[in-house]
N, C-alpha and C positions, 0 to 999 in steps of 0.2 A: 528697887531698893532706894531709900531716901539718901541722896547725896546732893551736893551743890550742883553738880552737872545734870543729874536727873531732874532737878527741880525745874529746869527749863522745859523739859518734856512734859512734866506734870502740868505746867501752865498751858503748854500747847495743846495737850489732849483736852483739857477742860474748856479752853476757848473754841475748840473745834467740835464740840458736841459729845465728847466721850463722857460717860458717867462712871464713877468709881463703883464697882460691884462687890469688891471684897478687899480686906486688908488683913494680912496674917503673916506673922514672923518677919515684919519689915518689908514684905512684898505687897504691892498695890496692883490690883487687877482692874482693868477698864473694859468697857464695852461701848459700842456705838450702834445706833439704830440705822441699819443699812437700807431700810425701806424708803428713806427720804433723801437719797443722794441726788443733788441737783444735776441737770444735764450739763454737758460740756458747753462752754460759751461758744457763740457762733464764730468768733475770731480764732478759735483753737482747732487745729486739725490733729486728730489722733490717728497715727499709723501703726499697724501691727505687722510684724513679720519682717 
């Protein structure tokens, strides 16, 4: 929903490759292409569990 606070997220989504796919009744829906996620950088260790 468009608010001053949500505007920060709108800008963040757009800068990070999300595309607006619909806008209806004040709601905006975004999608991102997950086929092009870059690998984790070498200096980052990801631990699970």
